C-alpha positions as CSV (number, residue, x, y, z in Angstrom):
1,M,0.0,0.0,0.0
2,R,1.4,3.4,-1.0
3,L,1.2,6.2,1.5
4,F,0.1,8.8,-1.1
5,S,-1.9,7.5,-4.0
6,G,-1.8,10.7,-6.0
7,K,-1.1,14.4,-6.0
8,Q,-4.4,15.1,-4.3
9,D,-3.4,13.0,-1.2
10,L,-0.1,14.8,-0.9
11,K,-1.8,18.2,-1.4
12,L,-4.3,17.4,1.4
13,F,-1.5,16.2,3.7
14,L,0.7,19.3,3.1
15,S,-2.2,21.8,3.4
16,T,-3.4,20.1,6.7
17,M,0.1,20.2,8.1
18,G,0.7,23.8,7.1
19,V,-2.6,25.1,8.5
20,I,-2.2,23.3,11.8
21,L,1.4,24.4,12.1
22,I,0.6,28.0,11.5
23,S,-2.5,28.0,13.8
24,E,-0.7,26.2,16.6
25,M,2.3,28.7,16.8
26,G,2.2,30.7,19.9
27,D,-0.9,29.2,21.4
28,K,-1.3,28.0,25.0
29,T,0.2,24.6,24.3
30,Q,3.4,26.1,22.9
31,L,3.7,28.5,25.8
32,T,3.1,25.8,28.4
33,T,5.7,23.6,26.7
34,L,8.1,26.5,26.7
35,L,7.6,27.1,30.4
36,L,7.9,23.4,31.3
37,A,11.1,23.2,29.3
38,S,12.6,26.3,31.0
39,E,11.8,24.9,34.5
40,N,13.6,21.6,33.8
41,P,16.4,22.3,31.3
42,L,17.8,18.8,31.9
43,Y,14.6,17.2,30.8
44,I,14.0,19.1,27.5
45,C,13.7,15.8,25.6
46,W,11.0,14.4,27.9
47,V,9.1,17.7,27.8
48,G,9.2,17.8,24.0
49,L,8.2,14.1,23.7
50,G,5.3,14.6,26.2
51,S,4.1,17.7,24.3
52,A,4.3,16.0,20.9
53,L,2.5,12.9,22.2
54,A,-0.3,15.0,23.7
55,L,-0.8,16.9,20.4
56,I,-0.8,13.7,18.4
57,T,-3.3,12.1,20.7
58,A,-5.6,15.1,20.7
59,S,-5.4,15.3,16.9
60,F,-6.1,11.6,16.5
61,L,-9.2,11.9,18.7
62,E,-10.4,14.9,16.7
63,V,-10.0,13.0,13.4
64,I,-11.9,10.0,14.8
65,I,-14.7,12.1,16.3
66,G,-14.9,14.2,13.1
67,S,-14.9,11.3,10.6
68,H,-16.9,8.7,12.5
69,I,-19.5,10.8,14.4
70,I,-19.9,14.3,13.1
71,A,-19.5,13.5,9.4
72,R,-22.2,10.7,9.6
73,Y,-24.9,13.1,10.7
74,L,-24.0,16.5,9.2
75,K,-23.4,17.5,5.6
76,P,-20.0,19.2,4.8
77,V,-21.6,22.5,4.1
78,T,-23.3,22.5,7.5
79,I,-20.0,21.8,9.2
80,R,-18.4,24.6,7.3
81,V,-21.1,27.1,8.1
82,V,-21.3,26.2,11.8
83,S,-17.5,26.2,12.2
84,S,-17.3,29.6,10.4
85,L,-20.0,31.1,12.7
86,L,-18.3,29.7,15.8
87,F,-14.9,31.1,14.6
88,I,-16.5,34.6,14.1
89,L,-18.3,34.4,17.4
90,L,-15.1,33.5,19.3
91,G,-13.2,36.3,17.5
92,L,-15.8,38.8,18.5
93,L,-15.8,37.6,22.1
94,L,-12.0,38.0,22.2
95,L,-12.1,41.4,20.6
96,T,-14.7,42.8,22.9
97,G,-12.9,41.4,26.0
98,I,-15.8,39.2,27.0
99,M,-13.5,36.2,26.7
100,G,-9.7,36.3,27.1
101,G,-9.5,39.3,29.5
102,L,-8.4,42.0,27.0
103,K,-10.5,44.7,28.6
104,Q,-8.6,46.9,31.1
């Protein structure tokens, strides 16, 4: 069995990796990993492996839930619309300071 059966598979893989990599930079997970590594400089490898395993596990669970539960009951267009609306709502909540504590 080949890992990538065509250009479309490779394109999907690379675009997924790129979007996730960019969106994960500087988030709470990265900052927590940074703080844990700075507290225990002798254990950087273990902190890195623990962080990587946690991200892989979380991503795997999201893929399973998305593909086996949500995709069975909702059409792709419904998922796109709902996720877009939730993204806009979260952005507005962050900008207004209702969520995230930006108000001073």
